[in-house]
C-alpha positions in Angstrom: 10.1 0.1 33.8 7.9 -0.6 30.8 9.5 -1.9 27.6 9.1 0.9 24.8 10.0 1.3 21.2 10.3 4.5 18.8 9.1 4.3 15.4 7.3 6.3 12.5 4.2 5.7 10.2 4.5 6.8 6.5 2.3 7.2 3.6 3.0 7.5 -0.3 3.6 11.2 -0.1 6.7 10.5 1.8 8.2 8.3 -1.1 11.6 10.1 -1.0 12.0 9.0 2.6 15.4 6.8 2.9 14.7 4.3 5.9 18.5 3.7 5.9 19.3 7.2 6.9 17.1 7.5 9.9 16.9 6.2 13.1 13.8 3.8 14.1 12.7 0.6 15.7 9.5 0.0 13.8 7.9 1.6 10.8 4.2 1.2 9.6 3.4 1.9 6.0 0.4 2.8 4.2 -0.9 -0.3 2.0 -4.1 0.5 0.6 -7.1 2.9 0.9 -10.8 2.4 0.1 -11.6 -0.1 -2.6 -9.3 0.9 -5.3 -5.9 2.5 -4.2 -2.8 1.1 -3.6 0.4 2.6 -2.3 3.0 1.7 -5.0 5.6 2.8 -2.6 4.7 0.4 0.2 6.6 -2.7 -1.0 9.8 -0.9 -1.3 9.6 0.5 2.2 8.6 -3.2 3.5 11.8 -4.6 1.8 14.0 -1.9 3.2 12.8 -2.5 6.7 13.0 -6.4 6.3 16.5 -6.0 4.9 17.6 -3.9 7.9 16.1 -6.2 10.5 13.6 -3.7 11.7 9.9 -4.3 12.7 7.3 -3.3 10.4 3.6 -3.0 9.8 1.2 -1.9 7.3 -2.2 -0.1 7.3 -5.6 0.3 5.4 -7.0 4.0 5.3 -10.7 3.6 5.8 -13.0 5.6 3.7 -16.8 5.5 3.2 -16.9 2.5 0.7 -18.4 -0.8 1.7 -16.2 -2.1 4.6 -16.2 -5.8 3.5 -15.1 -4.7 0.1 -12.4 -2.7 1.5 -11.0 -5.5 3.8 -11.0 -7.6 0.5 -8.9 -5.1 -1.2 -6.7 -4.7 1.6 -6.2 -8.6 1.7 -5.7 -9.1 -1.9 -3.0 -6.4 -2.1 -1.2 -7.3 1.1 -1.9 -10.9 1.3 1.6 -11.9 1.9 2.3 -9.2 4.7 0.0 -11.0 7.1 1.9 -13.2 9.6 5.1 -11.0 9.0 4.1 -7.5 9.7 1.3 -5.9 12.1 -1.8 -5.0 10.2 -3.9 -1.9 11.2 -7.1 -0.4 10.5 -6.9 3.5 10.1 -10.0 5.1 11.1 -10.3 8.9 10.7 -12.8 11.6 10.1 -12.8 11.0 6.5 -13.7 7.4 6.9 -16.1 7.5 9.8 -18.3 4.8 8.7 -19.4 3.9 12.2 -18.2 1.2 14.3 -20.5 -1.5 13.0 -18.6 -0.8 9.5 -15.3 -0.8 11.2 -16.1 -4.3 12.9 -17.2 -5.7 9.6 -13.8 -4.7 8.2 -12.1 -6.3 11.2 -13.9 -9.4 11.3 -13.4 -10.0 7.5 -9.8 -9.7 7.9 -9.8 -12.0 10.9 -11.7 -14.5 8.9 -9.4 -14.4 6.0 -6.1 -14.4 7.9 -6.6 -15.3 11.7 -5.1 -12.0 12.6 -6.5 -9.2 14.6 -5.6 -5.7 13.1 -4.7 -3.0 15.4 -7.1 -0.1 15.3 -5.6 3.4 14.8 -7.9 6.6 15.8 -7.8 9.9 17.3 -8.5 10.0 21.0 -11.6 11.9 20.7 -13.0 9.3 18.5 -12.5 6.6 21.0 -14.9 8.7 23.3 -17.4 9.9 20.6 -18.4 6.3 19.1 -19.2 3.1 20.9 -16.2 0.6 20.4 -17.2 -1.9 23.1 -17.7 -4.6 20.3 -14.3 -4.1 18.8 -12.0 -3.0 21.9 -11.8 -6.5 23.4 -10.1 -8.2 20.4 -8.2 -5.2 18.8 -5.6 -3.2 20.6 -5.3 0.4 20.4 -3.1 2.7 18.5 -4.2 6.1 19.4 -3.4 9.7 18.0 -2.9 12.6 20.6 -0.7 15.5 20.3 0.3 18.0 23.0 0.9 20.6 20.3 2.0 20.9 16.6 5.6 22.0 17.7 8.4 20.2 15.9 9.9 17.5 17.9 12.4 14.4 17.7 11.5 11.1 19.5 10.1 11.4 23.2 10.5 8.9 25.7 7.3 10.0 27.7 5.0 11.7 25.4 2.1 13.7 26.7 -1.4 11.9 27.0 -4.2 13.3 29.0 -6.1 11.7 31.9 -9.4 10.3 31.0 -8.8 7.1 29.3 -9.7 5.8 25.9 -13.4 5.0 25.7 -13.9 1.2 25.6 -10.1 0.5 25.8 -8.4 0.5 29.1 -5.1 1.4 27.5 -3.2 1.8 24.2 -0.3 -0.3 22.8 0.8 2.6 20.6 0.8 6.5 20.7 1.1 8.6 17.8 2.2 11.7 19.5 3.4 14.1 16.7 2.8 14.9 13.0 5.7 17.4 13.2 8.4 14.8 14.0 11.9 15.7 12.8 14.6 13.1 12.5 18.2 13.4 11.3 18.5 11.9 7.9 15.0 13.3 6.5 14.2 16.9 5.7 10.5 16.7 6.4 7.7 16.2 8.8 7.0 12.6 10.1 4.5 10.9 12.3 6.3 9.9 15.3 5.0 6.8 17.5 6.0 5.1 20.7 4.9 1.5 21.3 4.5 0.3 24.6 5.8 -3.3 23.9 9.0 -5.1 23.0 10.0 -7.0 19.8 8.4 -10.2 21.0 5.2 -8.7 21.7 5.2 -6.9 18.3 5.7 -10.3 16.7 2.7 -11.7 18.5 0.6 -9.1 17.0 1.9 -9.7 13.6 1.7 -13.6 13.8 -0.8 -14.8 16.6 -1.5 -18.4 17.2 -4.5 -18.2 15.1 -2.7 -17.0 12.0 -3.9 -18.7 8.6 -1.2 -18.7 6.3 -2.6 -18.4 2.6 -2.8 -21.6 0.6 0.3 -22.0 -1.6 -0.4 -22.9 -5.1 2.1 -23.4 -8.0 2.8 -20.0 -9.8 2.8 -19.8 -13.5 5.3 -17.2 -14.6 4.7 -17.3 -18.3 2.8 -14.0 -18.3 4.1 -10.6 -19.4 6.4 -8.6 -17.1 3.4 -6.1 -16.6 1.2 -9.0 -15.6 3.8 -10.3 -13.2 4.6 -6.9 -11.7 0.9 -6.5 -11.0 0.9 -9.6 -9.3 3.7 -8.5 -7.0 1.7 -5.3 -6.3 -1.2 -7.6 -5.3 1.1 -9.6 -2.8 0.7 -12.7 -4.9 4.4 -13.3 -4.8 5.3 -12.3 -1.2 8.4 -10.6 -0.2 12.4 -10.8 -0.1 13.5 -14.6 -0.7 10.0 -15.8 -1.2 9.3 -13.3 -4.2 12.8 -14.3 -5.7 11.9 -18.1 -5.4 8.6 -17.7 -6.7 9.4 -15.4 -9.8 12.7 -17.4 -10.5 14.3 -16.2 -13.4 12.0 -13.5 -13.9 12.7 -11.9 -10.6 15.1 -9.2 -11.9 12.9 -8.0 -14.9 9.8 -8.0 -12.8 11.4 -6.3 -9.7 13.0 -3.7 -12.0 9.5 -2.7 -13.5 8.1 -2.6 -9.7 10.7 -0.3 -8.6 10.4 1.8 -11.8 6.7 2.3 -11.2 7.6 3.7 -7.8 10.6 6.1 -8.8 10.4 7.1 -12.3 8.8 10.4 -13.6 5.4 10.7 -14.8 6.9 11.6 -18.2 9.1 8.5 -18.4 6.0 6.3 -17.1 3.9 7.5 -19.9 6.3 6.6 -22.4 6.4 3.2 -20.9 2.6 3.1 -21.2 2.6 4.2 -24.7 5.3 1.5 -25.6 2.9 -1.2 -23.9 5.3 -1.8 -21.1 2.7 -1.3 -18.2 -0.3 -3.2 -19.9 -3.8 -2.1 -20.2 -6.8 -1.7 -18.1 -6.6 -3.0 -14.5 -3.1 -4.2 -15.0 -1.8 -0.7 -15.5 -4.0 0.7 -12.7 -2.5 -1.9 -10.1 1.2 -1.3 -11.1 0.9 2.5 -11.1 -1.5 2.5 -8.0 -1.6 6.1 -6.7 0.2 7.5 -9.5 -2.2 6.0 -12.1 -4.1 9.4 -12.5 -0.9 11.5 -12.9 0.6 9.2 -15.6 -2.5 8.7 -17.4 -2.9 12.3 -17.8 0.5 12.7 -19.6 -0.5 9.7 -21.8 -3.8 11.4 -22.6 -2.1 14.6 -23.6 0.1 12.6 -25.8 -2.3 10.4 -27.6 -4.4 13.7 -28.3 -1.4 14.8 -30.2 -0.9 11.6 -32.1 -2.1 11.3 -35.8 -4.5 8.4 -35.2 -5.5 8.4 -39.0 -1.9 7.9 -40.2 -1.4 5.1 -37.4 -4.5 3.4 -38.6 -3.4 3.5 -42.4 -0.1 2.0 -41.3 -2.0 -1.0 -39.4 -3.9 -1.7 -42.5 -0.5 -1.7 -44.6 0.5 -4.4 -42.1 3.2 -2.6 -40.5 1.9 -3.1 -36.8 1.1 -7.0 -37.0 -2.0 -8.6 -35.7 -3.4 -9.5 -32.2 -1.4 -9.2 -29.4 1.7 -8.0 -31.5 -0.6 -4.9 -32.6 -1.9 -4.2 -28.9 1.8 -4.3 -27.7 3.2 -1.8 -30.4 0.4 0.3 -30.2 0.2 0.5 -26.5 -2.2 3.1 -25.1 -3.2 4.2 -28.8 -4.5 0.8 -29.5 -8.3 1.4 -28.8 -8.5 4.6 -30.9 -6.3 3.2 -33.7 -8.3 0.1 -34.1 -11.8 2.0 -34.0 -10.2 4.0 -36.9 -9.1 1.1 -38.7 -12.6 -0.5 -38.7 -13.9 2.7 -40.0 -11.6 2.8 -42.8 -12.3 -0.8 -43.8 
């Protein structure tokens, strides 16, 4: 009898799922999408899985952006997951860039890491597009549902005859998007993997794996800068992250966790107090929550008396340089502009 394992795959909208409360052998978590989206909840799930001794993977959701830039985005934000979890390219209708584009993404990741991503797609897409240049090097994780009924884990989920285009077989099968498991009150994608833990580890860390070059890390930046580095994968996971961040670990991890769990209102307060940095740093920390939080920030900024703040700056009440930026937070640009006008 073929060895199988049962598991789930999850995205950012399932942020309230507690992995400790459900049964699973493996979990695959959305890491990135396109060229600018990062799932801020990914790392919390990864750390949970690692702590529980579970197998895990991470995926990039392809859109119509340049495939090489998408691969670079995936790598930069998930760099330290390679060689530990199984990487996946998620190719669906919204990202049908063509198999030539998918191959550019996959080849780029292989060049950077020495790891071959699995390819996730619908069964019909395996037949509608020519995957002959991809199938020999990239195993298939196929999505095919018997129906839309709610279900728990299945030992032998239905797959129709007719194969998978360029692939002779699939190594994983997503058989429901309406999965129901004890411990979570919501739908889950359910999967079966036709392999054992040793095979999973070989997909995660093949003999061709190239570990990223380690360099000394300078931890003198702001908490926000270091948290953004964590979100980009710069500091690794678990014990590796603790070692690299040293005495800064607790403050940085607290900010990472807060960005994933705090309300938009509380995070907007953090932004206005300068705790989440500015520009790209803030975007990386907030990830998929950026627009939600920035909308709250903007509504508050519009209500602030910029003129009064500018006059307080001129009186010296907000200091200079970085001190002024930190204290004014998201109001800095508007206030400084008014200061310049008044002077």
